[in-house]
py3Dmol code that shows the C-alpha trace and the ligand (Angstrom):
import py3Dmol

protein = """\
ATOM      1  CA  MET A   1       0.000   0.000   0.000  1.00  0.00           C
ATOM      2  CA  ASP A   2       1.823   3.056  -1.339  1.00  0.00           C
ATOM      3  CA  LEU A   3       0.352   5.584   1.092  1.00  0.00           C
ATOM      4  CA  LEU A   4       1.623   3.551   4.055  1.00  0.00           C
ATOM      5  CA  LYS A   5       5.036   2.942   2.501  1.00  0.00           C
ATOM      6  CA  LYS A   6       5.476   6.685   1.891  1.00  0.00           C
ATOM      7  CA  ARG A   7       4.489   7.407   5.491  1.00  0.00           C
ATOM      8  CA  ILE A   8       6.979   4.854   6.801  1.00  0.00           C
ATOM      9  CA  GLN A   9       9.700   6.423   4.612  1.00  0.00           C
ATOM     10  CA  SER A  10       8.921   9.960   5.766  1.00  0.00           C
ATOM     11  CA  ASP A  11       8.048   9.430   9.455  1.00  0.00           C
ATOM     12  CA  GLY A  12       9.447   6.028  10.507  1.00  0.00           C
ATOM     13  CA  GLN A  13      12.673   5.798  12.495  1.00  0.00           C
ATOM     14  CA  VAL A  14      14.901   2.769  12.061  1.00  0.00           C
ATOM     15  CA  LEU A  15      16.193   2.102  15.594  1.00  0.00           C
ATOM     16  CA  ASN A  16      18.510  -0.816  14.775  1.00  0.00           C
ATOM     17  CA  ASP A  17      18.708  -3.674  12.280  1.00  0.00           C
ATOM     18  CA  SER A  18      15.349  -5.114  13.362  1.00  0.00           C
ATOM     19  CA  LEU A  19      13.225  -2.387  14.998  1.00  0.00           C
ATOM     20  CA  LEU A  20      11.171   0.354  13.405  1.00  0.00           C
ATOM     21  CA  LYS A  21       9.570   3.179  15.383  1.00  0.00           C
ATOM     22  CA  VAL A  22       6.322   4.536  13.971  1.00  0.00           C
ATOM     23  CA  ASP A  23       5.037   6.374  17.033  1.00  0.00           C
ATOM     24  CA  SER A  24       3.922   9.436  15.103  1.00  0.00           C
ATOM     25  CA  PHE A  25       1.142   7.724  13.143  1.00  0.00           C
ATOM     26  CA  LEU A  26       0.523   4.189  14.482  1.00  0.00           C
ATOM     27  CA  ASN A  27       1.880   3.328  17.921  1.00  0.00           C
ATOM     28  CA  GLN A  28       1.338   6.462  20.030  1.00  0.00           C
ATOM     29  CA  GLN A  29      -0.077   9.343  17.997  1.00  0.00           C
ATOM     30  CA  ILE A  30      -2.597   7.869  15.553  1.00  0.00           C
ATOM     31  CA  ASP A  31      -3.472   9.235  12.113  1.00  0.00           C
ATOM     32  CA  PRO A  32      -7.205   8.480  11.727  1.00  0.00           C
ATOM     33  CA  GLN A  33      -7.260   9.122   7.959  1.00  0.00           C
ATOM     34  CA  LEU A  34      -4.458   6.631   7.415  1.00  0.00           C
ATOM     35  CA  MET A  35      -6.195   4.122   9.755  1.00  0.00           C
ATOM     36  CA  LEU A  36      -9.374   4.472   7.678  1.00  0.00           C
ATOM     37  CA  LYS A  37      -7.518   3.900   4.396  1.00  0.00           C
ATOM     38  CA  MET A  38      -5.785   0.832   5.867  1.00  0.00           C
ATOM     39  CA  GLY A  39      -9.070  -0.475   7.258  1.00  0.00           C
ATOM     40  CA  GLU A  40     -10.586  -0.096   3.782  1.00  0.00           C
ATOM     41  CA  GLU A  41      -7.679  -1.981   2.273  1.00  0.00           C
ATOM     42  CA  PHE A  42      -8.047  -4.906   4.710  1.00  0.00           C
ATOM     43  CA  ALA A  43     -11.807  -4.940   4.078  1.00  0.00           C
ATOM     44  CA  LYS A  44     -11.161  -5.039   0.300  1.00  0.00           C
ATOM     45  CA  ARG A  45      -8.610  -7.854   0.551  1.00  0.00           C
ATOM     46  CA  PHE A  46     -10.925  -9.982   2.706  1.00  0.00           C
ATOM     47  CA  SER A  47     -14.216  -9.079   1.022  1.00  0.00           C
ATOM     48  CA  GLY A  48     -16.193 -12.152   0.014  1.00  0.00           C
ATOM     49  CA  GLU A  49     -14.855 -14.141   2.965  1.00  0.00           C
ATOM     50  CA  SER A  50     -17.952 -13.599   5.146  1.00  0.00           C
ATOM     51  CA  ILE A  51     -15.853 -12.406   8.098  1.00  0.00           C
ATOM     52  CA  THR A  52     -17.983 -12.243  11.263  1.00  0.00           C
ATOM     53  CA  LYS A  53     -15.441 -10.764  13.709  1.00  0.00           C
ATOM     54  CA  ILE A  54     -12.079  -9.076  13.850  1.00  0.00           C
ATOM     55  CA  LEU A  55      -9.655 -10.041  16.613  1.00  0.00           C
ATOM     56  CA  THR A  56      -6.666  -7.885  17.493  1.00  0.00           C
ATOM     57  CA  ILE A  57      -4.414  -7.251  20.496  1.00  0.00           C
ATOM     58  CA  GLU A  58      -4.165  -4.134  22.628  1.00  0.00           C
ATOM     59  CA  SER A  59      -3.205  -1.468  22.004  1.00  0.00           C
ATOM     60  CA  SER A  60      -1.734  -0.711  18.601  1.00  0.00           C
ATOM     61  CA  GLY A  61      -3.920  -3.090  16.590  1.00  0.00           C
ATOM     62  CA  ILE A  62      -7.147  -1.501  17.792  1.00  0.00           C
ATOM     63  CA  ALA A  63      -7.377   1.678  15.679  1.00  0.00           C
ATOM     64  CA  VAL A  64      -6.913   0.034  12.283  1.00  0.00           C
ATOM     65  CA  SER A  65      -9.094  -2.917  13.318  1.00  0.00           C
ATOM     66  CA  VAL A  66     -11.982  -0.622  14.229  1.00  0.00           C
ATOM     67  CA  MET A  67     -11.773   0.966  10.771  1.00  0.00           C
ATOM     68  CA  ALA A  68     -11.754  -2.457   9.076  1.00  0.00           C
ATOM     69  CA  GLY A  69     -14.669  -3.504  11.308  1.00  0.00           C
ATOM     70  CA  LEU A  70     -16.568  -0.363  10.340  1.00  0.00           C
ATOM     71  CA  ILE A  71     -16.246  -1.155   6.633  1.00  0.00           C
ATOM     72  CA  LEU A  72     -16.922  -4.900   7.028  1.00  0.00           C
ATOM     73  CA  ASN A  73     -19.729  -4.096   9.494  1.00  0.00           C
ATOM     74  CA  VAL A  74     -18.509  -6.613  12.094  1.00  0.00           C
ATOM     75  CA  PRO A  75     -17.553  -6.306  15.787  1.00  0.00           C
ATOM     76  CA  VAL A  76     -13.927  -5.860  16.793  1.00  0.00           C
ATOM     77  CA  ILE A  77     -12.551  -7.742  19.805  1.00  0.00           C
ATOM     78  CA  PHE A  78      -9.176  -7.024  21.326  1.00  0.00           C
ATOM     79  CA  ALA A  79      -7.152  -9.394  23.473  1.00  0.00           C
ATOM     80  CA  ARG A  80      -6.037  -7.806  26.720  1.00  0.00           C
ATOM     81  CA  LYS A  81      -2.514  -8.277  28.033  1.00  0.00           C
ATOM     82  CA  LYS A  82      -3.672  -7.955  31.657  1.00  0.00           C
ATOM     83  CA  LYS A  83      -6.838  -9.219  33.321  1.00  0.00           C
ATOM     84  CA  SER A  84      -9.232  -6.384  34.070  1.00  0.00           C
ATOM     85  CA  VAL A  85     -10.434  -6.210  37.715  1.00  0.00           C
ATOM     86  CA  ILE A  86     -14.019  -5.916  36.499  1.00  0.00           C
ATOM     87  CA  SER A  87     -13.841  -9.056  34.363  1.00  0.00           C
ATOM     88  CA  ASN A  88     -15.695 -11.889  36.066  1.00  0.00           C
ATOM     89  CA  GLU A  89     -16.437 -14.032  33.023  1.00  0.00           C
ATOM     90  CA  ALA A  90     -14.750 -17.166  31.674  1.00  0.00           C
ATOM     91  CA  LEU A  91     -11.684 -16.403  29.568  1.00  0.00           C
ATOM     92  CA  TYR A  92      -9.710 -17.789  26.666  1.00  0.00           C
ATOM     93  CA  CYS A  93      -6.047 -17.385  27.502  1.00  0.00           C
ATOM     94  CA  THR A  94      -2.644 -18.143  25.996  1.00  0.00           C
ATOM     95  CA  LYS A  95       0.973 -17.044  26.470  1.00  0.00           C
ATOM     96  CA  VAL A  96       2.703 -14.756  23.972  1.00  0.00           C
ATOM     97  CA  TYR A  97       6.380 -13.797  23.931  1.00  0.00           C
ATOM     98  CA  SER A  98       6.645 -10.069  23.231  1.00  0.00           C
ATOM     99  CA  PHE A  99       9.230  -9.062  20.632  1.00  0.00           C
ATOM    100  CA  THR A 100       9.546  -5.506  21.937  1.00  0.00           C
ATOM    101  CA  LYS A 101       9.219  -6.186  25.689  1.00  0.00           C
ATOM    102  CA  ARG A 102      11.355  -9.373  25.648  1.00  0.00           C
ATOM    103  CA  GLU A 103       9.017 -11.162  28.070  1.00  0.00           C
ATOM    104  CA  SER A 104       6.119 -13.638  27.998  1.00  0.00           C
ATOM    105  CA  ASN A 105       2.648 -12.407  28.842  1.00  0.00           C
ATOM    106  CA  SER A 106      -0.773 -13.969  28.937  1.00  0.00           C
ATOM    107  CA  ILE A 107      -3.293 -12.593  26.473  1.00  0.00           C
ATOM    108  CA  ILE A 108      -6.956 -12.984  27.300  1.00  0.00           C
ATOM    109  CA  VAL A 109     -10.341 -12.735  25.581  1.00  0.00           C
ATOM    110  CA  PRO A 110     -13.678 -13.269  27.350  1.00  0.00           C
ATOM    111  CA  LYS A 111     -15.302 -16.477  26.105  1.00  0.00           C
ATOM    112  CA  ASN A 112     -18.655 -14.825  25.410  1.00  0.00           C
ATOM    113  CA  PHE A 113     -17.248 -12.752  22.520  1.00  0.00           C
ATOM    114  CA  LEU A 114     -16.193 -15.681  20.308  1.00  0.00           C
ATOM    115  CA  GLU A 115     -18.515 -18.409  19.091  1.00  0.00           C
ATOM    116  CA  LYS A 116     -17.800 -21.621  17.247  1.00  0.00           C
ATOM    117  CA  ASP A 117     -19.307 -20.408  13.969  1.00  0.00           C
ATOM    118  CA  ASP A 118     -17.266 -17.203  13.915  1.00  0.00           C
ATOM    119  CA  LYS A 119     -15.069 -16.512  10.889  1.00  0.00           C
ATOM    120  CA  VAL A 120     -12.321 -14.388  12.294  1.00  0.00           C
ATOM    121  CA  LEU A 121      -9.929 -11.924  10.701  1.00  0.00           C
ATOM    122  CA  ILE A 122      -6.873 -11.383  12.918  1.00  0.00           C
ATOM    123  CA  ILE A 123      -5.227  -7.954  12.607  1.00  0.00           C
ATOM    124  CA  ASP A 124      -2.015  -6.623  14.173  1.00  0.00           C
ATOM    125  CA  ASP A 125       0.289  -3.654  13.677  1.00  0.00           C
ATOM    126  CA  PHE A 126       3.620  -5.489  13.163  1.00  0.00           C
ATOM    127  CA  LEU A 127       4.682  -8.990  12.199  1.00  0.00           C
ATOM    128  CA  ALA A 128       8.137 -10.055  13.415  1.00  0.00           C
ATOM    129  CA  ASN A 129       8.393 -13.639  14.738  1.00  0.00           C
ATOM    130  CA  GLY A 130       4.662 -14.291  14.537  1.00  0.00           C
ATOM    131  CA  GLU A 131       4.170 -14.784  18.275  1.00  0.00           C
ATOM    132  CA  ALA A 132       1.268 -12.339  18.698  1.00  0.00           C
ATOM    133  CA  ALA A 133      -0.598 -13.576  15.596  1.00  0.00           C
ATOM    134  CA  THR A 134      -0.049 -17.215  16.616  1.00  0.00           C
ATOM    135  CA  GLY A 135      -1.380 -16.449  20.105  1.00  0.00           C
ATOM    136  CA  LEU A 136      -4.488 -14.809  18.640  1.00  0.00           C
ATOM    137  CA  ALA A 137      -4.992 -17.805  16.321  1.00  0.00           C
ATOM    138  CA  THR A 138      -4.696 -20.109  19.362  1.00  0.00           C
ATOM    139  CA  ILE A 139      -7.512 -18.202  21.051  1.00  0.00           C
ATOM    140  CA  VAL A 140      -9.706 -18.529  17.933  1.00  0.00           C
ATOM    141  CA  LYS A 141      -8.989 -22.280  17.958  1.00  0.00           C
ATOM    142  CA  GLN A 142      -9.862 -22.522  21.666  1.00  0.00           C
ATOM    143  CA  ALA A 143     -13.293 -21.141  20.700  1.00  0.00           C
ATOM    144  CA  ASN A 144     -13.561 -23.716  17.851  1.00  0.00           C
ATOM    145  CA  ALA A 145     -14.002 -20.760  15.493  1.00  0.00           C
ATOM    146  CA  SER A 146     -12.123 -20.324  12.158  1.00  0.00           C
ATOM    147  CA  VAL A 147      -9.229 -18.043  11.284  1.00  0.00           C
ATOM    148  CA  ILE A 148      -9.986 -16.690   7.798  1.00  0.00           C
ATOM    149  CA  GLY A 149      -6.781 -14.720   7.550  1.00  0.00           C
ATOM    150  CA  ILE A 150      -4.237 -12.483   9.198  1.00  0.00           C
ATOM    151  CA  GLY A 151      -3.977  -8.805   8.276  1.00  0.00           C
ATOM    152  CA  ILE A 152      -0.747  -7.057   9.175  1.00  0.00           C
ATOM    153  CA  VAL A 153       0.065  -3.353   8.843  1.00  0.00           C
ATOM    154  CA  ILE A 154       3.873  -3.704   8.701  1.00  0.00           C
ATOM    155  CA  GLU A 155       5.496  -7.059   7.965  1.00  0.00           C
ATOM    156  CA  LYS A 156       9.232  -7.325   8.553  1.00  0.00           C
ATOM    157  CA  SER A 157       9.735 -10.035   5.951  1.00  0.00           C
ATOM    158  CA  PHE A 158      13.352 -10.626   6.991  1.00  0.00           C
ATOM    159  CA  GLN A 159      12.045 -12.075  10.256  1.00  0.00           C
ATOM    160  CA  PRO A 160      10.427 -15.538  10.338  1.00  0.00           C
ATOM    161  CA  GLY A 161       6.808 -14.668  11.288  1.00  0.00           C
ATOM    162  CA  ALA A 162       5.197 -14.469   7.835  1.00  0.00           C
ATOM    163  CA  GLN A 163       6.735 -17.726   6.645  1.00  0.00           C
ATOM    164  CA  LYS A 164       5.826 -19.473   9.894  1.00  0.00           C
ATOM    165  CA  LEU A 165       2.181 -18.394   9.662  1.00  0.00           C
ATOM    166  CA  GLN A 166       1.936 -19.317   5.969  1.00  0.00           C
ATOM    167  CA  GLN A 167       3.460 -22.720   6.664  1.00  0.00           C
ATOM    168  CA  ALA A 168       0.817 -23.203   9.358  1.00  0.00           C
ATOM    169  CA  GLY A 169      -1.774 -22.661   6.590  1.00  0.00           C
ATOM    170  CA  TYR A 170      -2.833 -19.088   7.301  1.00  0.00           C
ATOM    171  CA  ARG A 171      -3.439 -16.470   4.622  1.00  0.00           C
ATOM    172  CA  VAL A 172      -1.301 -13.442   5.536  1.00  0.00           C
ATOM    173  CA  GLU A 173      -2.060 -10.037   3.987  1.00  0.00           C
ATOM    174  CA  SER A 174       0.442  -7.307   4.834  1.00  0.00           C
ATOM    175  CA  LEU A 175       0.021  -3.672   3.778  1.00  0.00           C
ATOM    176  CA  ALA A 176       3.776  -2.956   3.768  1.00  0.00           C
ATOM    177  CA  ARG A 177       6.477  -5.609   3.531  1.00  0.00           C
ATOM    178  CA  ILE A 178       9.991  -4.682   4.605  1.00  0.00           C
ATOM    179  CA  ALA A 179      12.932  -6.547   3.084  1.00  0.00           C
ATOM    180  CA  SER A 180      15.610  -4.930   5.244  1.00  0.00           C
ATOM    181  CA  PHE A 181      16.846  -1.860   7.059  1.00  0.00           C
ATOM    182  CA  SER A 182      20.126  -0.380   5.857  1.00  0.00           C
ATOM    183  CA  ASN A 183      21.861   2.804   7.019  1.00  0.00           C
ATOM    184  CA  GLY A 184      18.691   3.999   8.689  1.00  0.00           C
ATOM    185  CA  GLN A 185      16.666   3.438   5.504  1.00  0.00           C
ATOM    186  CA  VAL A 186      13.714   1.112   4.985  1.00  0.00           C
ATOM    187  CA  ASN A 187      13.874  -1.165   1.944  1.00  0.00           C
ATOM    188  CA  PHE A 188      10.522  -2.564   0.858  1.00  0.00           C
ATOM    189  CA  LEU A 189       9.940  -5.840  -0.975  1.00  0.00           C
TER     190      LEU A 189
END
"""
ligand_1 = """\
24
LIG
P 5.780 -10.899 16.791
O 4.758 -11.322 17.803
O 5.343 -11.135 15.370
O 7.132 -11.436 17.094
O 5.934 -9.340 16.955
C 4.842 -8.507 16.688
C 4.486 -7.653 17.880
O 5.676 -7.045 18.408
C 3.569 -6.524 17.443
O 2.346 -6.660 18.139
C 4.273 -5.257 17.833
O 3.650 -4.701 18.960
C 5.675 -5.651 18.250
N 6.717 -5.328 17.235
C 7.479 -6.220 16.555
N 8.389 -5.590 15.803
C 8.194 -4.274 15.982
C 8.833 -3.092 15.448
O 9.785 -3.133 14.647
N 8.326 -1.894 15.868
C 7.294 -1.802 16.739
N 6.884 -0.576 17.067
N 6.675 -2.885 17.267
C 7.112 -4.104 16.890
"""
view = py3Dmol.view(width=600, height=400)
view.addModel(protein, "pdb")
view.setStyle({"model": 0}, {"cartoon": {"style": "trace"}})
view.addModel(ligand_1, "xyz")
view.setStyle({"model": 1}, {"stick": {}})
view.zoomTo()
view.show()
């Protein structure tokens, strides 16, 4: 998606050979117009798949997921990384190793939001080793629902996540695919 690639080129900061900072439009300050365009793009790529729900993970997957949910006219669920004190319902739960925090955390989704007939589109902001997306897919499986596909805003294709998910049989649609970082520059596939 050219608009996103241009934004990454102009506003992204390459922190080292594997980390990209995009706090000015995706991870801290959010550009709603760009989120809407990306939501439209996900909705287009998965149109005809009869998606019934979108599942993402807090916090950076939420904005773009809501836009995709608006266009597809389906609810958006986000997995929490910490149990809320007001949650008293049964939960789906799995462990995810965080690429940026370098620690394992449980991610949780209340059982009442996923049903066995649901056709779920998983969305996340980045794809690195595929841990977050795999964890979300595990939760969909726990509900006996189906993963229709995985939508990613920024795929770092030089890391193993995309290949791992495809080998597991998932359709992965990424809006920007990064081949490498070199001298502070982003090289797209
Ligand atoms: P994975 O689970 O695929 O290993 O990593 C994806 C998760 O780690 C995303 O949810 C995202 O929060 C975080 N992440 C991975 N790589 C990057 C990166 O280069 N920049 C930022 N901002 N987050 C990343």
